[in-house]
C-alpha positions, 0 to 999 in steps of 0.5 A, a space after each residue: 479496458 473495463 471500467 471500475 465497478 460501479 460500487 467502487 467508482 466513488 471511493 476516495 483515495 483514503 478509502 483505497 489506502 485503508 482497503 489496501 491496509 486492511 487487505 494486508 492485515 487479513 494476510 498477517 501483515 505487520 505494523 501497518 501505517 498510512 501516511 497522508 502526504 497530500 499536502 507535502 507530495 505531488 505524485 500521490 495522496 497516501 502511502 501505505 507501509 506494511 511489513 512481512 515476516 519473510 520475502 515470500 510473505 512480502 510477495 504474498 502480501 503484494 499478490 493479495 493486494 493486487 488480486 483484491 484490487 484487480 477484482 474491483 477493476 483497479 490495477 497498478 500503474 506500476 509494481 516494483 520489487 516483486 521478484 526480490 521480495 525485500 521491498 515491493 512498491 505498488 503504485 495506484 496513482 493516488 495510493 502508493 503501497 510499500 511492502 517491506 521485509 521487516 529488516 529492510 523497512 528499518 533500514 530505509 525508514 520511510 516513516 522517518 523520511 515523511 515524518 511531517 505527514 499525518 498518520 491515518 488510524 485504521 480505527 477511524 
């Protein structure tokens, strides 16, 4: 197995979360939210939540994020929902990326479930 490229080895989980969100925004993702769940969740540090305009857009966003991170020799520990394209989950251990079709995102309201988690601004 190849090691993570040297320049990306020291990236924090927050930097990885921001990178995922910015990568998705470059592909026209909508409503990006990064939740810092380090103090209230035991299985990850950050949730990245984004929306796509269609199931194909959701699939494309997931494929783009995976490809960008794979080029840095970072791969998911798990990916779910890619075939259906209504809710794709990419698990990078310290960062979990949720990519929703916009109607599905409203229904499941992940931000509401984790309302105690601080939001990270991409402007910082």
